[in-house]
N, CA, C and O atoms as a Maestro MAE file, in Angstrom:
{
 s_m_m2io_version
 :::
 2.0.0
}

f_m_ct {
 s_m_title
 :::
 protein
 m_atom[348] {
  # First column is atom index #
  i_m_mmod_type
  r_m_x_coord
  r_m_y_coord
  r_m_z_coord
  i_m_residue_number
  s_m_chain_name
  s_m_pdb_residue_name
  s_m_pdb_atom_name
  i_m_atomic_number
  :::
  1 25 -20.213 52.329 197.075 1 A "UNK " " N  " 7
  2 3 -19.156 51.340 197.602 1 A "UNK " " CA " 6
  3 2 -19.715 50.709 198.934 1 A "UNK " " C  " 6
  4 15 -20.309 51.581 199.567 1 A "UNK " " O  " 8
  5 25 -19.725 49.630 199.501 2 A "UNK " " N  " 7
  6 3 -20.295 49.327 200.696 2 A "UNK " " CA " 6
  7 2 -18.848 49.290 201.822 2 A "UNK " " C  " 6
  8 15 -17.737 49.343 201.295 2 A "UNK " " O  " 8
  9 25 -18.938 49.212 203.155 3 A "UNK " " N  " 7
  10 3 -17.815 49.089 203.865 3 A "UNK " " CA " 6
  11 2 -16.828 47.894 203.622 3 A "UNK " " C  " 6
  12 15 -15.601 47.943 203.535 3 A "UNK " " O  " 8
  13 25 -17.497 47.022 203.552 4 A "UNK " " N  " 7
  14 3 -16.630 46.060 203.302 4 A "UNK " " CA " 6
  15 2 -15.621 45.941 202.061 4 A "UNK " " C  " 6
  16 15 -14.416 45.698 202.119 4 A "UNK " " O  " 8
  17 25 -16.318 46.146 201.053 5 A "UNK " " N  " 7
  18 3 -15.615 46.394 199.819 5 A "UNK " " CA " 6
  19 2 -14.561 47.448 200.022 5 A "UNK " " C  " 6
  20 15 -13.462 47.235 199.511 5 A "UNK " " O  " 8
  21 25 -14.750 48.533 200.687 6 A "UNK " " N  " 7
  22 3 -13.812 49.588 200.913 6 A "UNK " " CA " 6
  23 2 -12.661 49.149 201.618 6 A "UNK " " C  " 6
  24 15 -11.550 49.336 201.123 6 A "UNK " " O  " 8
  25 25 -12.815 48.505 202.877 7 A "UNK " " N  " 7
  26 3 -11.883 47.901 203.553 7 A "UNK " " CA " 6
  27 2 -11.144 46.766 202.738 7 A "UNK " " C  " 6
  28 15 -9.937 46.695 202.967 7 A "UNK " " O  " 8
  29 25 -11.498 46.152 202.115 8 A "UNK " " N  " 7
  30 3 -10.753 45.266 201.387 8 A "UNK " " CA " 6
  31 2 -9.949 46.078 200.278 8 A "UNK " " C  " 6
  32 15 -8.828 45.651 200.002 8 A "UNK " " O  " 8
  33 25 -10.379 47.114 199.674 9 A "UNK " " N  " 7
  34 3 -9.666 47.694 198.707 9 A "UNK " " CA " 6
  35 2 -8.419 48.445 199.391 9 A "UNK " " C  " 6
  36 15 -7.305 48.539 198.875 9 A "UNK " " O  " 8
  37 25 -8.809 48.976 200.675 10 A "UNK " " N  " 7
  38 3 -7.760 49.879 201.468 10 A "UNK " " CA " 6
  39 2 -6.658 48.684 201.783 10 A "UNK " " C  " 6
  40 15 -5.480 48.913 201.512 10 A "UNK " " O  " 8
  41 25 -7.042 47.396 202.362 11 A "UNK " " N  " 7
  42 3 -6.044 46.549 202.688 11 A "UNK " " CA " 6
  43 2 -5.272 46.343 201.747 11 A "UNK " " C  " 6
  44 15 -4.060 46.368 201.960 11 A "UNK " " O  " 8
  45 25 -5.856 46.049 200.271 12 A "UNK " " N  " 7
  46 3 -5.139 45.409 199.242 12 A "UNK " " CA " 6
  47 2 -3.913 46.723 198.818 12 A "UNK " " C  " 6
  48 15 -2.815 46.360 198.394 12 A "UNK " " O  " 8
  49 25 -4.197 48.107 198.966 13 A "UNK " " N  " 7
  50 3 -3.422 49.109 198.550 13 A "UNK " " CA " 6
  51 2 -2.472 49.261 199.603 13 A "UNK " " C  " 6
  52 15 -1.418 49.818 199.297 13 A "UNK " " O  " 8
  53 25 -2.637 48.853 200.861 14 A "UNK " " N  " 7
  54 3 -1.480 49.028 201.626 14 A "UNK " " CA " 6
  55 2 -0.661 47.753 201.528 14 A "UNK " " C  " 6
  56 15 0.553 47.760 201.732 14 A "UNK " " O  " 8
  57 25 -1.178 46.924 201.290 15 A "UNK " " N  " 7
  58 3 -0.170 45.639 200.754 15 A "UNK " " CA " 6
  59 2 0.660 45.931 199.684 15 A "UNK " " C  " 6
  60 15 1.882 45.793 199.745 15 A "UNK " " O  " 8
  61 25 -0.028 46.390 198.556 16 A "UNK " " N  " 7
  62 3 0.701 47.017 197.663 16 A "UNK " " CA " 6
  63 2 1.970 47.924 197.949 16 A "UNK " " C  " 6
  64 15 3.130 47.729 197.584 16 A "UNK " " O  " 8
  65 25 1.442 48.975 198.706 17 A "UNK " " N  " 7
  66 3 2.689 50.244 199.101 17 A "UNK " " CA " 6
  67 2 3.445 49.403 199.880 17 A "UNK " " C  " 6
  68 15 4.629 49.451 199.545 17 A "UNK " " O  " 8
  69 25 3.227 48.660 200.778 18 A "UNK " " N  " 7
  70 3 4.570 48.077 201.607 18 A "UNK " " CA " 6
  71 2 5.480 47.224 200.796 18 A "UNK " " C  " 6
  72 15 6.689 47.109 201.000 18 A "UNK " " O  " 8
  73 25 4.644 46.505 199.651 19 A "UNK " " N  " 7
  74 3 5.453 45.562 198.926 19 A "UNK " " CA " 6
  75 2 6.559 46.365 197.641 19 A "UNK " " C  " 6
  76 15 7.398 45.878 196.883 19 A "UNK " " O  " 8
  77 25 6.157 47.543 197.819 20 A "UNK " " N  " 7
  78 3 6.818 48.580 196.773 20 A "UNK " " CA " 6
  79 2 7.952 49.413 197.799 20 A "UNK " " C  " 6
  80 15 8.784 50.131 197.243 20 A "UNK " " O  " 8
  81 25 7.957 49.311 199.097 21 A "UNK " " N  " 7
  82 3 8.853 49.946 199.877 21 A "UNK " " CA " 6
  83 2 10.064 49.170 199.880 21 A "UNK " " C  " 6
  84 15 10.016 47.959 200.093 21 A "UNK " " O  " 8
  85 25 11.152 49.773 199.659 22 A "UNK " " N  " 7
  86 3 12.366 49.045 199.670 22 A "UNK " " CA " 6
  87 2 13.029 49.253 201.109 22 A "UNK " " C  " 6
  88 15 13.643 48.341 201.663 22 A "UNK " " O  " 8
  89 25 12.844 50.640 201.728 23 A "UNK " " N  " 7
  90 3 13.460 50.875 202.875 23 A "UNK " " CA " 6
  91 2 12.427 51.159 203.915 23 A "UNK " " C  " 6
  92 15 12.129 52.304 204.255 23 A "UNK " " O  " 8
  93 25 11.843 49.975 204.452 24 A "UNK " " N  " 7
  94 3 10.688 50.202 205.576 24 A "UNK " " CA " 6
  95 2 11.018 51.044 206.823 24 A "UNK " " C  " 6
  96 15 10.164 51.675 207.446 24 A "UNK " " O  " 8
  97 25 12.388 50.999 207.150 25 A "UNK " " N  " 7
  98 3 12.359 51.653 208.479 25 A "UNK " " CA " 6
  99 2 12.467 53.140 207.994 25 A "UNK " " C  " 6
  100 15 11.807 53.997 208.581 25 A "UNK " " O  " 8
  101 25 13.286 53.476 206.932 26 A "UNK " " N  " 7
  102 3 13.322 54.904 206.296 26 A "UNK " " CA " 6
  103 2 11.725 55.608 206.296 26 A "UNK " " C  " 6
  104 15 11.458 56.748 206.676 26 A "UNK " " O  " 8
  105 25 10.769 54.593 205.763 27 A "UNK " " N  " 7
  106 3 9.485 55.130 205.471 27 A "UNK " " CA " 6
  107 2 8.574 55.583 206.864 27 A "UNK " " C  " 6
  108 15 7.740 56.487 206.828 27 A "UNK " " O  " 8
  109 25 8.866 54.852 207.983 28 A "UNK " " N  " 7
  110 3 8.223 54.970 209.291 28 A "UNK " " CA " 6
  111 2 8.992 55.977 210.256 28 A "UNK " " C  " 6
  112 15 8.551 56.464 211.297 28 A "UNK " " O  " 8
  113 25 10.384 56.203 209.607 29 A "UNK " " N  " 7
  114 3 11.037 57.093 210.678 29 A "UNK " " CA " 6
  115 2 10.570 58.262 211.311 29 A "UNK " " C  " 6
  116 15 10.696 58.484 212.516 29 A "UNK " " O  " 8
  117 25 9.966 59.099 210.395 30 A "UNK " " N  " 7
  118 3 9.334 60.427 210.954 30 A "UNK " " CA " 6
  119 2 8.221 59.980 212.001 30 A "UNK " " C  " 6
  120 15 8.332 60.359 213.167 30 A "UNK " " O  " 8
  121 25 7.361 59.339 211.687 31 A "UNK " " N  " 7
  122 3 6.420 58.906 212.512 31 A "UNK " " CA " 6
  123 2 6.973 58.315 213.948 31 A "UNK " " C  " 6
  124 15 6.619 58.756 215.042 31 A "UNK " " O  " 8
  125 25 7.631 57.555 213.806 32 A "UNK " " N  " 7
  126 3 8.615 57.098 215.137 32 A "UNK " " CA " 6
  127 2 9.062 58.244 215.905 32 A "UNK " " C  " 6
  128 15 8.534 58.460 216.995 32 A "UNK " " O  " 8
  129 25 9.948 58.979 215.475 33 A "UNK " " N  " 7
  130 3 10.334 60.313 216.151 33 A "UNK " " CA " 6
  131 2 9.504 61.104 216.413 33 A "UNK " " C  " 6
  132 15 9.968 61.973 217.151 33 A "UNK " " O  " 8
  133 25 8.410 61.258 216.159 34 A "UNK " " N  " 7
  134 3 7.214 62.042 216.421 34 A "UNK " " CA " 6
  135 2 6.668 61.562 217.775 34 A "UNK " " C  " 6
  136 15 6.405 62.262 218.753 34 A "UNK " " O  " 8
  137 25 6.530 59.993 217.617 35 A "UNK " " N  " 7
  138 3 6.023 59.426 218.761 35 A "UNK " " CA " 6
  139 2 6.923 59.522 220.298 35 A "UNK " " C  " 6
  140 15 6.470 59.696 221.429 35 A "UNK " " O  " 8
  141 25 8.118 59.370 219.924 36 A "UNK " " N  " 7
  142 3 8.999 59.328 220.773 36 A "UNK " " CA " 6
  143 2 9.186 60.852 221.445 36 A "UNK " " C  " 6
  144 15 9.343 60.950 222.662 36 A "UNK " " O  " 8
  145 25 9.161 62.043 220.574 37 A "UNK " " N  " 7
  146 3 9.375 63.381 221.150 37 A "UNK " " CA " 6
  147 2 7.970 63.617 221.842 37 A "UNK " " C  " 6
  148 15 7.840 64.446 222.744 37 A "UNK " " O  " 8
  149 25 7.025 62.917 221.414 38 A "UNK " " N  " 7
  150 3 5.457 63.346 222.205 38 A "UNK " " CA " 6
  151 2 5.702 62.944 223.630 38 A "UNK " " C  " 6
  152 15 5.572 63.803 224.502 38 A "UNK " " O  " 8
  153 25 6.046 61.714 223.950 39 A "UNK " " N  " 7
  154 3 6.450 61.172 225.270 39 A "UNK " " CA " 6
  155 2 7.422 61.529 226.085 39 A "UNK " " C  " 6
  156 15 7.447 61.322 227.298 39 A "UNK " " O  " 8
  157 25 8.499 62.241 225.231 40 A "UNK " " N  " 7
  158 3 9.287 62.908 225.989 40 A "UNK " " CA " 6
  159 2 8.707 64.261 226.466 40 A "UNK " " C  " 6
  160 15 8.720 64.490 227.676 40 A "UNK " " O  " 8
  161 25 8.242 65.095 225.683 41 A "UNK " " N  " 7
  162 3 7.519 66.180 226.142 41 A "UNK " " CA " 6
  163 2 6.515 66.243 226.914 41 A "UNK " " C  " 6
  164 15 6.284 67.199 227.653 41 A "UNK " " O  " 8
  165 25 5.847 65.264 226.819 42 A "UNK " " N  " 7
  166 3 4.743 64.944 228.340 42 A "UNK " " CA " 6
  167 2 5.401 64.652 229.403 42 A "UNK " " C  " 6
  168 15 4.803 64.926 230.443 42 A "UNK " " O  " 8
  169 25 6.749 64.045 229.551 43 A "UNK " " N  " 7
  170 3 7.435 63.602 230.529 43 A "UNK " " CA " 6
  171 2 8.103 64.853 231.127 43 A "UNK " " C  " 6
  172 15 8.276 65.040 232.332 43 A "UNK " " O  " 8
  173 25 8.445 65.655 230.167 44 A "UNK " " N  " 7
  174 3 8.919 66.853 230.809 44 A "UNK " " CA " 6
  175 2 8.112 67.953 231.297 44 A "UNK " " C  " 6
  176 15 8.545 68.836 232.036 44 A "UNK " " O  " 8
  177 25 6.919 67.873 230.858 45 A "UNK " " N  " 7
  178 3 5.702 68.634 231.350 45 A "UNK " " CA " 6
  179 2 5.473 68.130 232.821 45 A "UNK " " C  " 6
  180 15 5.392 68.995 233.692 45 A "UNK " " O  " 8
  181 25 5.373 66.965 233.134 46 A "UNK " " N  " 7
  182 3 5.183 66.133 234.272 46 A "UNK " " CA " 6
  183 2 6.061 66.374 235.487 46 A "UNK " " C  " 6
  184 15 5.811 66.466 236.689 46 A "UNK " " O  " 8
  185 25 7.383 66.457 234.633 47 A "UNK " " N  " 7
  186 3 8.728 66.310 235.925 47 A "UNK " " CA " 6
  187 2 9.609 67.645 235.211 47 A "UNK " " C  " 6
  188 15 10.619 67.424 234.544 47 A "UNK " " O  " 8
  189 25 9.107 68.990 235.436 48 A "UNK " " N  " 7
  190 3 10.077 70.151 234.718 48 A "UNK " " CA " 6
  191 2 11.360 70.150 235.252 48 A "UNK " " C  " 6
  192 15 12.314 70.503 234.557 48 A "UNK " " O  " 8
  193 25 11.519 69.733 236.612 49 A "UNK " " N  " 7
  194 3 13.073 69.777 237.350 49 A "UNK " " CA " 6
  195 2 13.774 68.537 237.234 49 A "UNK " " C  " 6
  196 15 14.893 68.461 237.741 49 A "UNK " " O  " 8
  197 25 13.222 67.437 236.572 50 A "UNK " " N  " 7
  198 3 13.591 65.971 236.693 50 A "UNK " " CA " 6
  199 2 14.924 66.013 235.786 50 A "UNK " " C  " 6
  200 15 15.009 66.765 234.816 50 A "UNK " " O  " 8
  201 25 16.039 65.073 236.215 51 A "UNK " " N  " 7
  202 3 16.996 64.807 235.256 51 A "UNK " " CA " 6
  203 2 17.182 64.177 234.021 51 A "UNK " " C  " 6
  204 15 16.116 63.584 233.853 51 A "UNK " " O  " 8
  205 25 17.802 63.979 233.184 52 A "UNK " " N  " 7
  206 3 17.753 63.500 231.998 52 A "UNK " " CA " 6
  207 2 16.896 61.746 232.211 52 A "UNK " " C  " 6
  208 15 15.819 61.321 231.792 52 A "UNK " " O  " 8
  209 25 17.763 61.244 232.873 53 A "UNK " " N  " 7
  210 3 17.572 59.837 233.186 53 A "UNK " " CA " 6
  211 2 15.750 59.878 233.813 53 A "UNK " " C  " 6
  212 15 14.949 59.043 233.392 53 A "UNK " " O  " 8
  213 25 15.442 60.676 234.565 54 A "UNK " " N  " 7
  214 3 13.998 60.671 235.160 54 A "UNK " " CA " 6
  215 2 12.991 60.808 234.158 54 A "UNK " " C  " 6
  216 15 11.900 60.237 234.129 54 A "UNK " " O  " 8
  217 25 13.626 61.897 233.063 55 A "UNK " " N  " 7
  218 3 12.612 62.363 232.015 55 A "UNK " " CA " 6
  219 2 12.638 61.071 230.945 55 A "UNK " " C  " 6
  220 15 11.558 60.817 230.411 55 A "UNK " " O  " 8
  221 25 13.537 60.421 230.671 56 A "UNK " " N  " 7
  222 3 13.563 59.154 229.911 56 A "UNK " " CA " 6
  223 2 12.883 57.669 230.725 56 A "UNK " " C  " 6
  224 15 12.726 56.601 230.133 56 A "UNK " " O  " 8
  225 25 12.612 57.860 231.893 57 A "UNK " " N  " 7
  226 3 12.223 56.875 232.456 57 A "UNK " " CA " 6
  227 2 10.593 57.171 232.361 57 A "UNK " " C  " 6
  228 15 9.814 56.303 231.968 57 A "UNK " " O  " 8
  229 25 10.243 58.261 232.696 58 A "UNK " " N  " 7
  230 3 9.029 58.629 232.484 58 A "UNK " " CA " 6
  231 2 8.093 58.602 231.336 58 A "UNK " " C  " 6
  232 15 6.871 58.453 231.317 58 A "UNK " " O  " 8
  233 25 9.137 58.820 230.180 59 A "UNK " " N  " 7
  234 3 8.687 58.781 228.735 59 A "UNK " " CA " 6
  235 2 8.582 57.362 228.550 59 A "UNK " " C  " 6
  236 15 7.711 57.067 227.731 59 A "UNK " " O  " 8
  237 25 9.298 56.233 229.137 60 A "UNK " " N  " 7
  238 3 9.280 55.209 228.796 60 A "UNK " " CA " 6
  239 2 7.912 54.767 229.506 60 A "UNK " " C  " 6
  240 15 7.184 54.101 228.770 60 A "UNK " " O  " 8
  241 25 7.505 54.972 230.586 61 A "UNK " " N  " 7
  242 3 6.261 54.629 231.498 61 A "UNK " " CA " 6
  243 2 5.235 55.181 230.435 61 A "UNK " " C  " 6
  244 15 4.413 54.370 230.008 61 A "UNK " " O  " 8
  245 25 5.196 56.412 229.987 62 A "UNK " " N  " 7
  246 3 4.277 56.798 229.383 62 A "UNK " " CA " 6
  247 2 3.800 56.356 228.144 62 A "UNK " " C  " 6
  248 15 2.644 56.584 227.787 62 A "UNK " " O  " 8
  249 25 4.708 55.663 227.379 63 A "UNK " " N  " 7
  250 3 4.906 55.097 226.196 63 A "UNK " " CA " 6
  251 2 3.964 53.573 226.785 63 A "UNK " " C  " 6
  252 15 2.937 53.261 226.182 63 A "UNK " " O  " 8
  253 25 4.291 53.013 227.586 64 A "UNK " " N  " 7
  254 3 4.010 51.766 227.878 64 A "UNK " " CA " 6
  255 2 2.432 51.914 228.249 64 A "UNK " " C  " 6
  256 15 1.542 51.273 227.690 64 A "UNK " " O  " 8
  257 25 2.259 52.752 229.160 65 A "UNK " " N  " 7
  258 3 0.664 53.324 229.359 65 A "UNK " " CA " 6
  259 2 -0.427 53.412 228.256 65 A "UNK " " C  " 6
  260 15 -1.604 53.057 228.188 65 A "UNK " " O  " 8
  261 25 0.590 54.132 227.281 66 A "UNK " " N  " 7
  262 3 -0.433 54.355 225.964 66 A "UNK " " CA " 6
  263 2 -0.431 53.040 225.081 66 A "UNK " " C  " 6
  264 15 -1.385 52.735 224.365 66 A "UNK " " O  " 8
  265 25 0.532 52.414 225.178 67 A "UNK " " N  " 7
  266 3 -0.018 51.085 224.577 67 A "UNK " " CA " 6
  267 2 -0.728 49.918 225.324 67 A "UNK " " C  " 6
  268 15 -1.127 48.963 224.658 67 A "UNK " " O  " 8
  269 25 -0.879 49.942 226.468 68 A "UNK " " N  " 7
  270 3 -1.680 49.111 227.597 68 A "UNK " " CA " 6
  271 2 -2.887 49.754 227.450 68 A "UNK " " C  " 6
  272 15 -3.879 49.025 227.446 68 A "UNK " " O  " 8
  273 25 -3.103 51.326 227.289 69 A "UNK " " N  " 7
  274 3 -4.768 51.982 226.931 69 A "UNK " " CA " 6
  275 2 -5.128 51.500 225.769 69 A "UNK " " C  " 6
  276 15 -6.321 51.271 225.571 69 A "UNK " " O  " 8
  277 25 -4.149 51.247 224.756 70 A "UNK " " N  " 7
  278 3 -4.768 50.836 223.316 70 A "UNK " " CA " 6
  279 2 -5.251 49.424 223.578 70 A "UNK " " C  " 6
  280 15 -6.413 49.117 223.309 70 A "UNK " " O  " 8
  281 25 -4.396 48.557 224.095 71 A "UNK " " N  " 7
  282 3 -4.984 47.176 224.259 71 A "UNK " " CA " 6
  283 2 -6.343 46.967 225.230 71 A "UNK " " C  " 6
  284 15 -7.257 46.156 225.081 71 A "UNK " " O  " 8
  285 25 -6.212 47.679 225.964 72 A "UNK " " N  " 7
  286 3 -7.635 47.723 226.623 72 A "UNK " " CA " 6
  287 2 -8.744 48.032 226.197 72 A "UNK " " C  " 6
  288 15 -9.739 47.364 226.479 72 A "UNK " " O  " 8
  289 25 -8.792 49.213 225.355 73 A "UNK " " N  " 7
  290 3 -9.700 49.657 224.403 73 A "UNK " " CA " 6
  291 2 -10.084 48.412 223.246 73 A "UNK " " C  " 6
  292 15 -11.208 48.042 222.907 73 A "UNK " " O  " 8
  293 25 -8.898 47.967 222.826 74 A "UNK " " N  " 7
  294 3 -8.992 47.024 221.828 74 A "UNK " " CA " 6
  295 2 -10.033 45.873 222.284 74 A "UNK " " C  " 6
  296 15 -11.000 45.551 221.594 74 A "UNK " " O  " 8
  297 25 -9.729 45.321 223.479 75 A "UNK " " N  " 7
  298 3 -10.233 44.282 224.137 75 A "UNK " " CA " 6
  299 2 -11.703 44.444 224.184 75 A "UNK " " C  " 6
  300 15 -12.517 43.603 223.802 75 A "UNK " " O  " 8
  301 25 -12.002 45.778 224.765 76 A "UNK " " N  " 7
  302 3 -13.394 46.043 225.135 76 A "UNK " " CA " 6
  303 2 -14.012 46.046 223.918 76 A "UNK " " C  " 6
  304 15 -15.033 45.362 223.842 76 A "UNK " " O  " 8
  305 25 -13.548 46.818 222.654 77 A "UNK " " N  " 7
  306 3 -14.138 46.766 221.621 77 A "UNK " " CA " 6
  307 2 -14.601 45.477 221.132 77 A "UNK " " C  " 6
  308 15 -15.768 45.333 220.769 77 A "UNK " " O  " 8
  309 25 -13.657 44.429 221.099 78 A "UNK " " N  " 7
  310 3 -13.811 43.060 220.668 78 A "UNK " " CA " 6
  311 2 -15.068 42.417 221.308 78 A "UNK " " C  " 6
  312 15 -15.999 41.745 220.865 78 A "UNK " " O  " 8
  313 25 -14.699 42.921 222.603 79 A "UNK " " N  " 7
  314 3 -16.019 42.272 223.665 79 A "UNK " " CA " 6
  315 2 -17.525 42.666 223.292 79 A "UNK " " C  " 6
  316 15 -18.569 42.014 223.293 79 A "UNK " " O  " 8
  317 25 -17.201 44.076 222.952 80 A "UNK " " N  " 7
  318 3 -18.383 44.687 222.539 80 A "UNK " " CA " 6
  319 2 -19.162 44.187 221.296 80 A "UNK " " C  " 6
  320 15 -20.386 44.127 221.183 80 A "UNK " " O  " 8
  321 25 -18.047 43.774 220.214 81 A "UNK " " N  " 7
  322 3 -18.355 43.594 218.884 81 A "UNK " " CA " 6
  323 2 -19.211 41.933 218.972 81 A "UNK " " C  " 6
  324 15 -20.270 41.516 218.503 81 A "UNK " " O  " 8
  325 25 -18.199 41.363 219.764 82 A "UNK " " N  " 7
  326 3 -18.886 39.951 220.064 82 A "UNK " " CA " 6
  327 2 -20.287 39.954 220.603 82 A "UNK " " C  " 6
  328 15 -21.210 39.346 220.062 82 A "UNK " " O  " 8
  329 25 -20.382 40.576 221.553 83 A "UNK " " N  " 7
  330 3 -21.666 40.778 222.343 83 A "UNK " " CA " 6
  331 2 -22.793 41.181 221.362 83 A "UNK " " C  " 6
  332 15 -23.893 40.669 221.567 83 A "UNK " " O  " 8
  333 25 -22.676 41.915 220.467 84 A "UNK " " N  " 7
  334 3 -23.623 42.583 219.555 84 A "UNK " " CA " 6
  335 2 -23.876 41.676 218.525 84 A "UNK " " C  " 6
  336 15 -25.004 41.666 218.034 84 A "UNK " " O  " 8
  337 25 -22.809 40.727 218.016 85 A "UNK " " N  " 7
  338 3 -23.202 39.835 216.964 85 A "UNK " " CA " 6
  339 2 -24.020 38.604 217.621 85 A "UNK " " C  " 6
  340 15 -24.876 37.978 216.996 85 A "UNK " " O  " 8
  341 25 -23.690 38.364 218.815 86 A "UNK " " N  " 7
  342 3 -24.383 37.148 219.379 86 A "UNK " " CA " 6
  343 2 -25.789 37.313 220.138 86 A "UNK " " C  " 6
  344 15 -26.343 36.492 220.870 86 A "UNK " " O  " 8
  345 25 -26.228 38.634 219.755 87 A "UNK " " N  " 7
  346 3 -27.728 38.832 220.125 87 A "UNK " " CA " 6
  347 2 -28.585 38.810 219.004 87 A "UNK " " C  " 6
  348 15 -29.798 38.955 219.152 87 A "UNK " " O  " 8
  :::
 }
 m_bond[347] {
  # First column is bond index #
  i_m_from
  i_m_to
  i_m_order
  :::
  1 1 2 1
  2 2 3 1
  3 3 4 2
  4 3 5 1
  5 5 6 1
  6 6 7 1
  7 7 8 2
  8 7 9 1
  9 9 10 1
  10 10 11 1
  11 11 12 2
  12 11 13 1
  13 13 14 1
  14 14 15 1
  15 15 16 2
  16 15 17 1
  17 17 18 1
  18 18 19 1
  19 19 20 2
  20 19 21 1
  21 21 22 1
  22 22 23 1
  23 23 24 2
  24 23 25 1
  25 25 26 1
  26 26 27 1
  27 27 28 2
  28 27 29 1
  29 29 30 1
  30 30 31 1
  31 31 32 2
  32 31 33 1
  33 33 34 1
  34 34 35 1
  35 35 36 2
  36 35 37 1
  37 37 38 1
  38 38 39 1
  39 39 40 2
  40 39 41 1
  41 41 42 1
  42 42 43 1
  43 43 44 2
  44 43 45 1
  45 45 46 1
  46 46 47 1
  47 47 48 2
  48 47 49 1
  49 49 50 1
  50 50 51 1
  51 51 52 2
  52 51 53 1
  53 53 54 1
  54 54 55 1
  55 55 56 2
  56 55 57 1
  57 57 58 1
  58 58 59 1
  59 59 60 2
  60 59 61 1
  61 61 62 1
  62 62 63 1
  63 63 64 2
  64 63 65 1
  65 65 66 1
  66 66 67 1
  67 67 68 2
  68 67 69 1
  69 69 70 1
  70 70 71 1
  71 71 72 2
  72 71 73 1
  73 73 74 1
  74 74 75 1
  75 75 76 2
  76 75 77 1
  77 77 78 1
  78 78 79 1
  79 79 80 2
  80 79 81 1
  81 81 82 1
  82 82 83 1
  83 83 84 2
  84 83 85 1
  85 85 86 1
  86 86 87 1
  87 87 88 2
  88 87 89 1
  89 89 90 1
  90 90 91 1
  91 91 92 2
  92 91 93 1
  93 93 94 1
  94 94 95 1
  95 95 96 2
  96 95 97 1
  97 97 98 1
  98 98 99 1
  99 99 100 2
  100 99 101 1
  101 101 102 1
  102 102 103 1
  103 103 104 2
  104 103 105 1
  105 105 106 1
  106 106 107 1
  107 107 108 2
  108 107 109 1
  109 109 110 1
  110 110 111 1
  111 111 112 2
  112 111 113 1
  113 113 114 1
  114 114 115 1
  115 115 116 2
  116 115 117 1
  117 117 118 1
  118 118 119 1
  119 119 120 2
  120 119 121 1
  121 121 122 1
  122 122 123 1
  123 123 124 2
  124 123 125 1
  125 125 126 1
  126 126 127 1
  127 127 128 2
  128 127 129 1
  129 129 130 1
  130 130 131 1
  131 131 132 2
  132 131 133 1
  133 133 134 1
  134 134 135 1
  135 135 136 2
  136 135 137 1
  137 137 138 1
  138 138 139 1
  139 139 140 2
  140 139 141 1
  141 141 142 1
  142 142 143 1
  143 143 144 2
  144 143 145 1
  145 145 146 1
  146 146 147 1
  147 147 148 2
  148 147 149 1
  149 149 150 1
  150 150 151 1
  151 151 152 2
  152 151 153 1
  153 153 154 1
  154 154 155 1
  155 155 156 2
  156 155 157 1
  157 157 158 1
  158 158 159 1
  159 159 160 2
  160 159 161 1
  161 161 162 1
  162 162 163 1
  163 163 164 2
  164 163 165 1
  165 165 166 1
  166 166 167 1
  167 167 168 2
  168 167 169 1
  169 169 170 1
  170 170 171 1
  171 171 172 2
  172 171 173 1
  173 173 174 1
  174 174 175 1
  175 175 176 2
  176 175 177 1
  177 177 178 1
  178 178 179 1
  179 179 180 2
  180 179 181 1
  181 181 182 1
  182 182 183 1
  183 183 184 2
  184 183 185 1
  185 185 186 1
  186 186 187 1
  187 187 188 2
  188 187 189 1
  189 189 190 1
  190 190 191 1
  191 191 192 2
  192 191 193 1
  193 193 194 1
  194 194 195 1
  195 195 196 2
  196 195 197 1
  197 197 198 1
  198 198 199 1
  199 199 200 2
  200 199 201 1
  201 201 202 1
  202 202 203 1
  203 203 204 2
  204 203 205 1
  205 205 206 1
  206 206 207 1
  207 207 208 2
  208 207 209 1
  209 209 210 1
  210 210 211 1
  211 211 212 2
  212 211 213 1
  213 213 214 1
  214 214 215 1
  215 215 216 2
  216 215 217 1
  217 217 218 1
  218 218 219 1
  219 219 220 2
  220 219 221 1
  221 221 222 1
  222 222 223 1
  223 223 224 2
  224 223 225 1
  225 225 226 1
  226 226 227 1
  227 227 228 2
  228 227 229 1
  229 229 230 1
  230 230 231 1
  231 231 232 2
  232 231 233 1
  233 233 234 1
  234 234 235 1
  235 235 236 2
  236 235 237 1
  237 237 238 1
  238 238 239 1
  239 239 240 2
  240 239 241 1
  241 241 242 1
  242 242 243 1
  243 243 244 2
  244 243 245 1
  245 245 246 1
  246 246 247 1
  247 247 248 2
  248 247 249 1
  249 249 250 1
  250 250 251 1
  251 251 252 2
  252 251 253 1
  253 253 254 1
  254 254 255 1
  255 255 256 2
  256 255 257 1
  257 257 258 1
  258 258 259 1
  259 259 260 2
  260 259 261 1
  261 261 262 1
  262 262 263 1
  263 263 264 2
  264 263 265 1
  265 265 266 1
  266 266 267 1
  267 267 268 2
  268 267 269 1
  269 269 270 1
  270 270 271 1
  271 271 272 2
  272 271 273 1
  273 273 274 1
  274 274 275 1
  275 275 276 2
  276 275 277 1
  277 277 278 1
  278 278 279 1
  279 279 280 2
  280 279 281 1
  281 281 282 1
  282 282 283 1
  283 283 284 2
  284 283 285 1
  285 285 286 1
  286 286 287 1
  287 287 288 2
  288 287 289 1
  289 289 290 1
  290 290 291 1
  291 291 292 2
  292 291 293 1
  293 293 294 1
  294 294 295 1
  295 295 296 2
  296 295 297 1
  297 297 298 1
  298 298 299 1
  299 299 300 2
  300 299 301 1
  301 301 302 1
  302 302 303 1
  303 303 304 2
  304 303 305 1
  305 305 306 1
  306 306 307 1
  307 307 308 2
  308 307 309 1
  309 309 310 1
  310 310 311 1
  311 311 312 2
  312 311 313 1
  313 313 314 1
  314 314 315 1
  315 315 316 2
  316 315 317 1
  317 317 318 1
  318 318 319 1
  319 319 320 2
  320 319 321 1
  321 321 322 1
  322 322 323 1
  323 323 324 2
  324 323 325 1
  325 325 326 1
  326 326 327 1
  327 327 328 2
  328 327 329 1
  329 329 330 1
  330 330 331 1
  331 331 332 2
  332 331 333 1
  333 333 334 1
  334 334 335 1
  335 335 336 2
  336 335 337 1
  337 337 338 1
  338 338 339 1
  339 339 340 2
  340 339 341 1
  341 341 342 1
  342 342 343 1
  343 343 344 2
  344 343 345 1
  345 345 346 1
  346 346 347 1
  347 347 348 2
  :::
 }
}
């Protein structure tokens, strides 16, 4: 199977799976909790003597930095893909 067909099949399966999901928040709850605990854990390592408020603020900043990094990488990938298709 070529990559395009594999991608289309995967997308189809994902859409069908979500269509059959009655409680979407429950389905993603474990992943959200794991993500949140990851940022809190990292914030505690950076500020071992910080207050709860300081830890929460640092975790929020780490989360924002994570998503900003993903956005940057996405923009770079799109630019590289565009450049390679244009040549």
